[in-house]
N, C-alpha and C positions, 0 to 999 in steps of 0.2 A: 333680147329674149328674156322673159321674166319667168321665174319659177313660182308656182303656187304651192301652198301647203297641202299635203296629202294626208288624209285621216284614214288610216287602215281600218280602224274599228267601224267607222261609218260606212266605208266601202264594203266590208264584210257583212254588216247588217243589211245593207241594201241588196247585196247578192243573195243572202239567205232569204229575205222577204220576197224577192223576185222569184226565186226557185220554189218557194212555198206556194206562191200564187199559181205558178205553172202546174205544180203537183196537184193542187186542189182542182184546177180546171180539167186536168187529165182524168182525175178520179171521178169527177162529175160526168164527164163524157163516157167513161167506161160504165158507170152506173146507168146512164141513159140508154146505152146500147144493150145492156143486159135486160133492162126493163122492157125495151122494145122486143127483144127476142122472146121474153116470157109472154108478153101479150100476143105476139104472133103465134106462138106454140099453143096458147090457150084459145086462140081465135076470138079474142075479145076486142072487137072494134075493127073499123076499116083502117087501111094504111094511113089515110089522112088523119083519122082520130088518134092513132098511135103516134104519128109524127107530132101532132099538137100536144099530146099528153107528155111526151118525152123531150120535147123541144128539139127534135131532130128534123132534118128535112125529109120530105116525101121520098126523094131519091135515096137517101140513106136507109130508110125503112124498106123500100122496095129491094135494095141490095141485100139487106138482111133476110128478107123473105125469100129471095132467090137462093141465098146460101143455105137456108134451112130446108129448102126443097130438095137439095142435092143429096 
């Protein structure tokens, strides 16, 4: 069994950058969902157009539309 050198700083940097990427992706998704809600409320475009503009799926936009109708 051989032991390899462990670099705590490199590991911490990697974990930080990984978390940062996840955070950015989550923020972008929340922003896309909010933009889709706004477009639906203002009745600007079809479901397909809103999906294309926000890079969400048609199913996701339809789900938002149903939530707003309640």
